[in-house]
C-alpha positions, 0 to 999 in steps of 0.5 A, a space after each residue: 495469525 490467520 488474519 496476518 496470513 490473509 493480509 499477506 495473501 492480498 498484499 503479495 497478489 499485487 506485486 507477484 506479477 511485476 517481474 514475469 509481466 513480459 512473459 505473461 503478455 508474450 504467452 497470451 499474444 498481447 502487446 507489451 503496452 497492454 500488459 500494464 492493464 494487468 497491474 492497473 486492474 488490481 490497483 485501481 479497483 482496490 483503490 476504488 473499493 477502499 473507501 467503501 470497504 470499511 463501511 461494508 465491515 460495519 454493515 455486514 460484519 467484519 468476520 463475514 466480510 473477511 471470509 468473503 474477501 478470502 473467497 474473492 482472493 482465491 477465486 481471483 487467483 485461480 481464475 487468473 491462473 486459468 485465464 485463456 487471454 488477456 481480457 480474462 486475466 485483467 478481469 480476474 485481476 480486478 477481482 483480486 483488487 476488489 477482494 484486497 480492498 476488503 482485506 486491509 481495513 477489515 483486518 486492521 479493524 479486527 485486530 484493534 477490536 479483538 486485542 487487549 488495549 496494551 496489545 493493540 500496537 503489537 497486533 498492528 505490528 503483525 499487520 504491518 509485517 504481513 504488508 512488508 512481507 508481501 511487498 518483499 516476497 512478491 517480485 522475487 517469488 514471482 520471478 522464481 516461480 515463472 522461471 521454474 514452473 511458468 507464469 500461471 503458478 505465480 497466481 496458484 501460489 496465492 490460493 493456499 494462503 487464502 484458504 488457510 486464512 478462510 478456515 482459520 477465520 471461520 473456526 476462530 473468529 467469533 460472530 460480530 453483529 452487523 450494524 444498520 449503518 446507512 450509506 451516504 450514497 452521494 458522499 461515497 460516490 464523491 470520495 470514490 471518484 476523488 480517489 480514482 481521479 487522483 490515482 488515475 492522474 498520478 498513474 497517467 503522469 507517471 506513464 506518459 508525462 505530467 503535461 498530458 491533458 489526460 493526466 490533468 483532466 483526471 486530477 481535475 476530476 479528483 479534486 472536484 469530486 473531493 470538494 463535492 465530498 466535503 460539501 456533501 458531508 457537511 450537510 448530511 446527518 450521517 456522513 459517509 466519513 465524519 469530517 471531524 475524524 479527518 480533521 482530528 490531529 491524530 488521524 491526520 498526522 497518521 495519514 500524512 506519515 503513512 502517505 509519506 512512507 509509501 511514497 518513499 517505499 515506492 520511489 526507492 524500490 523503483 529508482 535504485 534497481 533502475 539506476 543499478 541496471 543502467 550503470 553497473 550492469 547488474 542482473 535483474 536478480 541481483 538488483 532486486 536482491 539488493 533493494 529487498 533489504 528495504 521491505 525485508 527489514 520492515 518485515 523483520 522489525 515490525 514485531 519489535 516496533 510493535 513492542 516499542 510503540 506499546 512501551 513509548 508514546 506512539 507519537 514519539 515512536 512515529 517521530 523517531 521513525 520519520 527522523 530515521 527515514 529522513 536521515 536514511 534517504 539523505 544517506 542513500 542519496 549520498 551513497 548513490 552520488 558517491 558511487 558506493 559499492 553494493 554492500 554499502 548500498 544494501 546497508 543504507 537500503 536497510 536503514 531506509 527499511 528501519 525508518 519505514 518500520 518505525 513509521 508504519 506501525 504507529 501510523 496505522 495504530 493511530 489511525 485505527 484508534 481514531 477510527 474506532 473512537 469515531 465509530 467509522 469503519 470508512 475512516 480506515 478505508 480512507 487511511 488505506 486509500 491515502 497509502 495507495 495515493 502515496 505509492 502512486 505519487 512515488 511512481 510520479 516522482 521517479 517518472 518526473 525526475 528520471 524519465 528515460 534516463 535511469 543512468 543519470 546519477 543526479 536524477 536518482 539523487 533528486 528522487 532520494 532527496 525528494 523522498 527525504 523532503 516528504 518524510 521531513 514534512 510528515 515529521 513536521 505534521 507529527 507535532 500537530 495537535 495536543 499530546 493525549 
């Protein structure tokens, strides 16, 4: 349970600042545009560290790395709460991002390594539930705390969770011996640059438009670094990430499903509140409570999905989840297009959450099993980095389709149908490879 608490602490740290961001930058005397650095500092540092986090778990021991990550989460949160200015706040948010990157693949590896084979899917479902709970609770908890006790309390609330997870891990996790895994420096650097380039390009395209030179330059750097990574890894005896793992059908279809699921999650949570605020005069609180049905259903159903994944064939569970997600996104497009009421929209958003719950656990379980069989902790870092890429692409889809016109019903419908198409592509990919 302490591993789940640690995952929750790192996940909620990412989303707590979205609602009170305006209040934060105003209190610190910074321009609103500069406030985006508070969000970007977490996301980019987390994404940059993810490929290395799995390797570090192999090199220094996963128990030790988890303890270090919880210290980092607590220090980053406490420092952000006490930050005297924007520069310090951005710096401590970067510490939170780096620490969060250490948590995701480490917890997933620990859960799958310590659980019995028949319990692994259920254990992964708790990891998925913690991710969903953090995504669901972050914006609403951040808004409530900022209104009640000030924005600094938004960061203070993270510290107890990190400390509980640290104490639990220190007392309950047995020691695991680090392994002298050599670091393929050129491969690690190339993959990190590829991740930063692609995510940076997506973020730039979402913020200032897809036709700006900065966005294309960043994407070009990312693609070039990715090509260099492939060339380098084919020539070294001990690659940073074994290329056969990336080509392995189970890992590939799990990664594609996770990317599509995160794209749908981000796009849905962004575009639906924007549309409701622009067209129906809803308050920010009411619009947020309506779409919270998506991550709330993901969280509640995650343990159930874990049992289903253990009972069914995992690939069958994955296909069911993606099929539900396709139908749910199409239904949401229809509900928005028809001007459905709030109750209907909330129910359809809940069905989107159902599809995501059915997709997230088998995708994570499949990737974790492939990485474990390949003896590659870095493989889990790649899997989680692809989840971040999916989230970034979700923001790009919203920016391209909606732009400055959130009241445009047709544009919102286009976003939902694009999400359905991406889930459909992932569903097709789930048929790749033989059944084990």
